[in-house]
C-alpha positions as CSV (number, residue, x, y, z in Angstrom):
1,M,0.0,0.0,0.0
2,K,1.1,3.6,-0.6
3,V,0.6,5.4,2.7
4,L,0.8,9.2,3.2
5,L,1.2,10.2,6.9
6,V,0.2,13.9,7.4
7,K,0.8,16.5,10.0
8,P,-2.0,19.0,9.2
9,Y,-1.7,22.7,8.8
10,N,-2.6,24.9,11.8
11,L,-1.6,28.1,13.5
12,S,1.0,26.4,15.7
13,D,4.2,28.3,16.4
14,H,6.2,25.1,16.7
15,I,7.6,23.8,13.4
16,Q,9.1,20.6,14.5
17,P,9.1,16.9,13.3
18,S,6.3,14.6,14.4
19,L,7.8,11.7,16.2
20,G,4.4,10.0,16.2
21,L,4.3,9.9,12.5
22,G,7.9,8.9,12.3
23,Y,7.4,5.9,14.5
24,L,4.3,4.8,12.5
25,A,6.3,5.1,9.2
26,S,9.2,3.1,10.6
27,F,6.9,0.4,11.8
28,I,5.2,-0.2,8.4
29,R,7.8,0.6,5.8
30,D,9.2,-2.9,5.5
31,K,6.0,-4.0,3.8
32,H,4.5,-0.7,2.5
33,E,5.5,2.4,0.7
34,V,5.3,5.4,3.1
35,E,5.9,9.1,3.0
36,I,5.5,11.9,5.6
37,L,4.0,15.3,4.8
38,D,4.4,18.2,7.3
39,C,1.8,20.7,6.1
40,I,3.0,23.3,8.7
41,K,6.6,23.2,7.5
42,D,5.6,23.1,3.9
43,G,2.8,25.7,4.2
44,I,0.1,23.3,2.8
45,K,-3.3,24.6,3.8
46,P,-6.4,22.3,3.5
47,Q,-7.4,23.9,0.2
48,D,-4.0,23.0,-1.2
49,F,-4.2,19.4,-0.1
50,P,-5.5,18.0,-3.4
51,K,-2.2,19.1,-5.0
52,A,-0.4,16.9,-2.4
53,L,-2.7,14.0,-3.2
54,K,-2.0,14.3,-6.9
55,I,1.8,14.3,-6.2
56,H,1.8,11.3,-3.8
57,E,-1.3,9.3,-5.1
58,P,-1.7,7.4,-1.8
59,D,-4.0,4.5,-1.1
60,I,-4.2,5.5,2.5
61,V,-4.0,8.9,4.2
62,G,-3.2,8.9,7.9
63,I,-3.5,12.2,9.8
64,Q,-2.3,13.3,13.2
65,C,-5.1,14.9,15.1
66,Y,-5.0,17.4,18.0
67,T,-8.3,19.2,19.1
68,Y,-7.5,22.3,17.1
69,D,-6.9,20.3,14.0
70,L,-10.5,18.9,13.8
71,H,-11.9,21.5,11.3
72,N,-8.9,21.3,9.0
73,I,-8.9,17.5,9.1
74,K,-12.6,17.4,8.2
75,K,-11.8,19.3,5.1
76,M,-8.8,17.2,4.3
77,I,-10.5,13.8,4.6
78,N,-13.4,15.0,2.5
79,L,-10.9,16.2,-0.2
80,S,-9.2,12.8,0.1
81,K,-12.5,11.0,-0.6
82,G,-13.0,13.3,-3.6
83,H,-9.7,12.3,-5.1
84,K,-10.5,9.3,-7.3
85,G,-12.7,8.0,-4.6
86,R,-10.5,5.2,-3.4
87,I,-8.4,6.6,-0.6
88,K,-8.9,5.2,2.9
89,T,-8.7,7.8,5.7
90,I,-7.3,7.2,9.1
91,I,-6.6,9.5,12.1
92,G,-4.9,9.2,15.4
93,G,-3.5,11.3,18.2
94,P,-4.6,13.2,21.3
95,Q,-8.1,14.2,20.2
96,P,-9.4,10.7,19.1
97,S,-7.6,9.2,22.1
98,A,-9.6,11.4,24.5
99,A,-13.0,11.6,22.7
100,P,-13.4,8.8,20.2
101,E,-17.1,8.9,19.6
102,E,-17.4,12.7,19.5
103,T,-14.5,12.8,17.0
104,M,-16.0,10.2,14.7
105,D,-19.4,12.0,14.8
106,F,-17.8,15.3,13.9
107,L,-15.7,14.0,11.0
108,G,-18.6,12.0,9.6
109,E,-18.6,9.4,6.8
110,A,-15.4,10.5,5.1
111,L,-13.5,9.0,8.0
112,D,-12.9,5.3,7.6
113,Y,-10.8,4.4,10.7
114,M,-9.4,6.0,13.8
115,F,-7.0,5.0,16.6
116,Q,-6.9,5.6,20.3
117,G,-3.6,5.8,22.2
118,E,-0.4,4.4,20.9
119,A,-1.0,3.1,17.4
120,E,2.1,1.4,16.0
121,I,1.0,-2.1,16.5
122,G,-2.7,-1.6,15.5
123,F,-1.8,0.7,12.5
124,R,0.5,-2.0,11.0
125,M,-2.2,-4.6,11.4
126,L,-4.8,-2.4,9.8
127,I,-2.6,-1.5,6.8
128,D,-1.8,-5.2,6.3
129,K,-5.5,-6.1,6.4
130,L,-6.3,-3.3,3.9
131,A,-3.5,-4.7,1.7
132,G,-5.3,-8.0,1.6
133,K,-3.5,-10.0,4.3
134,S,-5.8,-12.8,5.5
135,G,-6.3,-13.8,9.1
136,I,-6.6,-10.3,10.5
137,S,-10.0,-9.3,12.1
138,L,-10.8,-5.7,12.6
139,D,-12.1,-6.7,16.1
140,D,-8.6,-7.8,17.1
141,I,-6.7,-4.6,16.1
142,P,-5.8,-2.8,19.3
143,G,-7.1,0.8,19.7
144,L,-9.0,0.7,16.4
145,C,-12.2,2.7,16.2
146,R,-14.8,2.7,13.4
147,K,-18.5,2.8,12.7
148,E,-20.6,0.0,11.3
149,N,-24.3,0.6,10.6
150,G,-24.1,3.9,12.4
151,R,-22.8,2.3,15.6
152,A,-19.4,3.2,17.1
153,L,-17.1,0.2,17.6
154,I,-14.1,0.9,19.8
155,N,-11.5,-1.8,20.4
156,P,-9.5,-1.9,23.7
157,R,-6.2,-0.1,23.4
158,S,-2.8,-1.6,24.3
159,F,0.6,-0.3,25.3
160,V,3.9,-1.7,24.3
161,D,6.1,-2.4,27.3
162,D,9.3,-2.8,25.3
163,I,9.4,0.5,23.4
164,D,12.8,-0.4,21.9
165,S,10.9,-2.9,19.9
166,L,9.3,0.0,18.0
167,G,12.6,0.9,16.5
168,M,13.4,4.6,15.8
169,P,11.4,7.1,13.8
170,A,11.9,7.1,10.1
171,W,14.3,10.0,10.2
172,D,15.2,9.8,6.5
173,L,11.6,10.5,5.7
174,I,11.3,13.2,8.3
175,K,14.5,15.0,7.2
176,P,15.1,16.8,10.5
177,Q,17.9,18.9,9.1
178,T,15.4,20.7,6.8
179,Y,13.3,22.2,9.7
180,P,13.6,25.9,10.4
181,E,14.6,27.8,13.6
182,A,11.0,27.6,14.9
183,Q,11.2,24.6,17.2
184,H,9.2,24.0,20.4
185,G,11.5,26.0,22.7
186,A,11.6,29.1,20.5
187,F,15.2,29.7,21.4
188,F,18.1,27.3,21.0
189,R,21.9,26.9,21.6
190,K,22.9,24.9,18.5
191,F,21.3,24.1,15.2
192,P,19.9,21.9,13.5
193,I,17.7,20.4,16.2
194,A,15.9,17.0,16.5
195,P,13.3,16.0,19.2
196,I,13.6,12.6,20.8
197,I,11.8,10.7,23.4
198,T,13.4,8.5,26.1
199,T,10.2,7.4,28.0
200,R,6.5,7.1,27.5
201,G,3.7,7.4,30.0
202,C,2.7,9.7,32.9
203,P,1.6,8.5,36.3
204,F,0.3,11.9,37.4
205,S,-3.3,13.2,37.3
206,C,-3.0,16.9,36.7
207,T,-6.6,17.9,36.0
208,F,-5.8,20.0,32.9
209,C,-3.5,17.5,31.1
210,A,-4.5,14.8,28.7
211,G,-1.0,13.2,28.4
212,N,-1.8,9.9,30.0
213,L,-4.9,9.5,27.8
214,I,-2.5,8.8,24.9
215,S,0.4,7.0,26.4
216,G,-1.1,5.6,29.7
217,K,-0.1,6.1,33.3
218,K,2.6,3.4,33.3
219,M,6.0,4.9,32.6
220,R,8.0,2.8,30.1
221,K,11.6,3.5,29.2
222,R,13.8,3.0,26.2
223,S,17.2,1.3,26.9
224,V,20.0,3.8,27.3
225,P,22.1,2.3,24.4
226,H,19.1,2.6,22.1
227,I,18.8,6.3,22.8
228,I,22.5,7.0,22.5
229,N,22.6,5.1,19.2
230,E,19.8,7.3,17.9
231,M,21.6,10.4,18.9
232,R,24.8,9.3,17.4
233,M,23.0,8.5,14.1
234,L,21.2,11.8,14.0
235,N,24.5,13.7,14.7
236,A,26.5,11.7,12.1
237,R,23.9,11.3,9.3
238,F,21.9,14.5,9.6
239,G,24.3,16.9,11.3
240,I,22.0,17.3,14.3
241,M,23.7,19.5,17.0
242,E,21.0,19.9,19.5
243,F,18.4,17.5,21.0
244,H,15.1,18.4,22.6
245,I,13.9,15.6,25.0
246,I,10.1,15.9,24.8
247,D,9.1,13.3,27.4
248,D,6.3,14.1,29.8
249,N,8.6,12.9,32.7
250,F,12.2,12.6,31.7
251,T,13.6,13.0,35.2
252,L,10.9,11.1,37.1
253,D,12.9,7.9,37.3
254,K,16.1,9.4,38.7
255,A,18.2,6.2,38.3
256,F,17.2,6.0,34.6
257,A,17.8,9.7,33.9
258,K,21.2,9.6,35.6
259,G,22.2,6.4,33.8
260,F,21.3,8.0,30.5
261,L,23.2,11.2,31.4
262,T,26.3,9.2,32.4
263,A,26.2,7.4,29.0
264,L,25.8,10.7,27.2
265,K,28.8,12.1,29.0
266,K,30.9,9.1,27.9
267,S,29.6,9.2,24.3
268,G,31.8,12.2,23.5
269,L,28.9,13.9,21.5
270,K,29.5,17.6,21.3
271,I,25.9,18.7,21.4
272,S,23.5,20.9,23.4
273,W,20.2,19.8,24.7
274,A,17.0,21.0,26.5
275,V,13.7,19.8,27.9
276,P,11.2,22.2,26.3
277,N,8.2,20.2,27.3
278,G,9.0,20.9,30.9
279,I,9.9,18.7,33.8
280,R,8.5,18.5,37.3
281,V,10.1,20.7,40.0
282,D,10.2,17.8,42.5
283,T,12.4,15.4,40.5
284,L,15.8,17.2,40.6
285,D,18.8,16.9,42.8
286,D,22.4,18.2,42.7
287,E,23.9,15.1,41.1
288,M,21.4,15.1,38.3
289,L,21.8,18.8,37.6
290,E,25.6,18.5,37.5
291,L,25.3,15.7,35.0
292,M,22.9,17.7,33.0
293,K,25.2,20.7,32.9
294,E,28.2,18.5,31.9
295,T,26.4,16.9,29.0
296,G,25.3,20.1,27.4
297,L,22.0,21.0,29.0
298,Y,21.5,24.8,28.9
299,L,17.9,25.2,29.8
300,V,15.4,23.6,32.2
301,S,11.7,24.3,31.6
302,L,9.4,23.9,34.5
303,G,5.6,23.4,34.6
304,I,4.9,26.0,37.3
305,E,1.3,26.8,36.2
306,S,0.2,29.2,38.9
307,G,1.3,31.6,41.6
308,S,-1.6,30.5,43.8
309,D,-1.2,27.5,46.1
310,D,-5.0,27.1,46.1
311,V,-5.1,26.9,42.3
312,L,-2.1,24.5,42.2
313,R,-4.0,22.3,44.7
314,R,-7.1,22.3,42.4
315,M,-4.9,21.4,39.4
316,K,-3.6,18.4,41.4
317,K,0.0,19.5,40.6
318,S,1.4,18.1,43.9
319,I,3.7,21.2,44.1
320,T,3.6,24.5,46.0
321,T,4.9,27.9,45.3
322,S,7.5,27.3,47.9
323,S,8.7,24.1,46.3
324,V,9.0,25.9,43.0
325,K,11.2,28.6,44.5
326,K,13.5,25.9,46.0
327,A,13.8,24.0,42.7
328,I,14.7,27.1,40.8
329,K,17.3,28.1,43.3
330,L,18.8,24.6,43.1
331,I,18.9,24.7,39.3
332,R,20.4,28.2,39.1
333,K,23.1,27.0,41.6
334,H,24.4,24.8,38.7
335,R,24.4,27.7,36.3
336,I,21.5,26.4,34.2
337,D,18.9,28.8,32.8
338,V,15.2,28.2,33.8
339,A,12.0,28.9,31.9
340,G,8.6,28.6,33.3
341,F,5.1,27.6,32.0
342,F,2.0,29.3,33.4
343,I,-1.7,28.7,32.9
344,L,-4.1,31.7,33.0
345,G,-7.9,31.3,33.2
346,F,-8.1,27.9,34.9
347,P,-11.6,27.1,35.9
348,G,-12.5,28.9,39.1
349,E,-9.6,31.4,38.8
350,T,-10.3,35.0,39.6
351,K,-8.6,38.1,38.2
352,E,-6.7,38.4,41.5
353,D,-5.4,34.8,41.1
354,I,-4.1,35.6,37.6
355,E,-2.5,38.9,38.8
356,R,-0.8,36.8,41.6
357,T,0.6,34.4,38.9
358,I,2.0,37.4,36.9
359,R,3.7,38.8,40.0
360,F,5.0,35.4,41.0
361,S,6.6,34.9,37.5
362,C,8.5,38.1,37.9
363,E,9.7,37.2,41.4
364,L,11.3,34.0,40.1
365,D,14.8,33.7,38.6
366,L,13.5,32.8,35.1
367,I,14.9,33.9,31.8
368,R,11.7,33.2,29.9
369,A,8.1,32.5,30.7
370,N,5.1,31.4,28.6
371,F,1.6,32.3,29.7
372,F,-0.9,29.9,28.2
373,T,-4.6,30.4,28.4
374,Y,-6.3,27.3,29.8
375,L,-7.7,24.9,27.3
376,P,-10.4,22.3,28.3
377,F,-8.8,19.3,26.6
378,P,-11.3,16.5,26.1
379,G,-11.1,13.6,28.6
380,T,-9.3,15.6,31.3
381,E,-10.8,15.9,34.8
382,S,-11.3,19.6,34.4
383,Y,-13.0,19.1,31.1
384,I,-15.4,16.6,32.5
385,E,-16.3,18.9,35.4
386,L,-16.9,21.8,33.0
387,R,-19.1,19.7,30.7
388,E,-21.2,18.4,33.6
389,S,-21.7,21.9,34.9
390,G,-22.6,23.3,31.5
391,Q,-19.6,25.6,31.2
392,L,-18.3,24.4,27.9
393,K,-20.9,26.3,25.8
394,G,-19.2,28.7,23.5
395,V,-15.8,26.9,23.4
396,N,-14.7,27.1,19.8
397,N,-12.6,24.1,18.7
398,E,-11.7,25.9,15.5
399,R,-9.8,28.5,17.6
400,F,-8.6,26.1,20.2
401,Y,-5.1,27.5,20.8
402,F,-3.2,28.5,23.9
403,M,-3.0,32.1,22.8
404,N,-6.7,32.3,22.0
405,A,-8.7,32.2,25.3
406,A,-11.0,29.5,23.9
407,F,-12.4,29.1,27.4
408,V,-13.1,31.8,29.9
409,P,-13.8,31.1,33.6
410,R,-16.9,32.5,35.2
411,G,-16.4,36.1,36.5
412,L,-14.1,37.0,33.6
413,D,-14.7,37.8,29.9
414,K,-12.5,37.0,26.9
415,N,-11.2,40.5,26.4
416,T,-10.1,40.7,30.1
417,L,-8.4,37.3,29.9
418,K,-6.5,38.3,26.7
419,R,-5.6,41.6,28.3
420,L,-4.2,39.8,31.3
421,Q,-2.2,37.5,29.1
422,R,-0.7,40.4,27.2
423,K,0.1,42.1,30.5
424,A,1.8,39.0,31.7
425,F,4.1,38.8,28.7
426,L,4.9,42.5,28.7
427,K,5.5,42.7,32.4
428,F,7.8,39.7,32.3
429,F,9.8,40.4,29.1
430,M,10.0,44.2,29.1
431,R,12.3,44.2,32.1
432,P,15.6,45.5,30.7
433,K,17.7,42.6,32.0
434,I,15.3,39.9,30.6
435,L,14.7,41.7,27.3
436,L,18.4,42.2,26.6
437,Y,19.3,38.7,27.5
438,N,16.7,37.2,25.1
439,I,17.6,39.6,22.3
440,A,21.2,38.3,22.6
441,Q,19.9,34.8,22.1
442,I,18.6,35.5,18.6
443,K,20.7,33.5,16.1
444,S,19.8,34.9,12.7
445,F,17.4,37.1,10.8
446,R,15.3,34.1,10.0
447,H,15.2,33.2,13.6
448,F,14.2,36.8,14.4
449,K,11.3,36.6,11.9
450,F,9.9,33.4,13.5
451,L,10.1,35.0,16.9
452,L,8.4,38.2,15.7
453,R,5.6,36.2,14.1
454,R,5.2,34.2,17.4
455,F,5.1,37.5,19.4
456,F,2.3,38.9,17.2
457,R,0.2,35.7,17.3
458,W,0.4,35.5,21.1
459,M,-0.2,39.1,21.7
460,F,-2.9,40.0,19.2
461,I,-4.7,36.8,18.0
462,K,-8.3,36.6,19.2
C-alpha cells in the first residue's frame, strides 16, 4: 500500500518533526511504501491538499489529530475522498484518544478508521489487512475505532512495554535537518535540532492535562544504548547538533535519567540539549543537575502553572509555590537557565489569582516564561467537570489555541483574559535585563522573523 502520513496545517508556532508519524512510518515501511508530509513546515493549507494528493497518489491517508486540527482535518479527509474515490482515511492522536465517539461523529462518513492511544501495532495490522492479508480481524486490532451501521465500535487499546521494539522514527523520511529555527522551545543553543523521546507514559493526574490518555499512566523507558545510538546516528547522518527531549517525565525515574546522562557524557557527543516540554520541579537533585550541565544542558523548563497554592491544589499538581522557588534556586546554583510555563484562566480562577501568577513569575529567577490560556482538553478531569456543569458552551474548537482564550472562567470575559495574558508577557519580558538577555539569544534574521511572528500571534490573536 502507498501510505501518506500527514501533520495537518494549523496556527501552531512550533515547526518541528512529528515523532508519532515517524514511529508509524518506521513500523510499516518494511512492507508498505510510506511518505511523511508536514503541512505546517511546507505551508500546505487544507485547500491546497488536493495538490499533495496528486503528487503522492496514496492508497491511505493517515493524519495526526489534535483538538485544534479537527476542522482542517474534516476538510482534508473530504478532499481525500473526492480524489479518485479510493483513498482510505485514518486519524490518530490526542483528540481521538480522548474523545473517540465525538471525534467520529464530527468527522462523519469521510473518516474510515481511527486509533486511540499508541497506534504502532494496530496501525500496522490495519494496513496489512487493507493490503489483503488474511487472518486479521478488525475486532482484534488494538485501539481501532470505526463505525458500522451507524454504531461506534471501539477496540480496547494496548501499550507496548518494550518501546525499543518499535525501533526509531523514520528520520530519512522526516528530514530533521530541513526544519527551520521555529522549534518547540523558540530559542536554542545549536542548530539543527531534533526532538527525541526517552520514555512514554505519565503516572500523574493533573486535572488540565491529557497526556496519559494517549500513552497511559505506566511509565515505560527505552534502553540507554538505544537512545545514545539514535543520537549518534542523527548527529552523524543529519548533522543534528541539539536535541530536545520531549518526554512528559524525563527526570521522574532518577536512576534511569542519571544512567542516560552518564552514558551521554561518555559518548563524546559535542551537542547541546534542552527539555522544552518541561519537567516536574520535585524530581531534581544536585547530582542530576551537575550531569545535565556537563552533558550540554543549557535550559530547564518547569511546569509551574500558577502563583496561587490554592489553584495548584485544584490542578492536582502536587507542588507548591515554595517548592517551585526551592527548585529554581537549586537549578540556578548549577548555572543552568530556567524557563517557566504558566496557565491563565483555569476554571474557578479570579482576576486576582491571575494577577498573583503574573507577580510570581516576575519574582522567580527565570529567563523566559510562557503564559498559556487554559484549554479544556477532552477527557481531562477539568473538562469533564466543566461539561457536567454546562460551562463548555461557547468553546470554539476551530480556535482552540493556547493564545486564543478559547475558554473563559466565570467572572471574567475573553477581552479581560486576553488583556491579562498580554500584561503577563509585557511585564515579564519588558524588564531590561530579561529583554536584553533574550535579544542576545537570537541566532539569525530568519530566527528573528519566527520569533516576531510568534510574538504577534500570542499578543494579538483573538
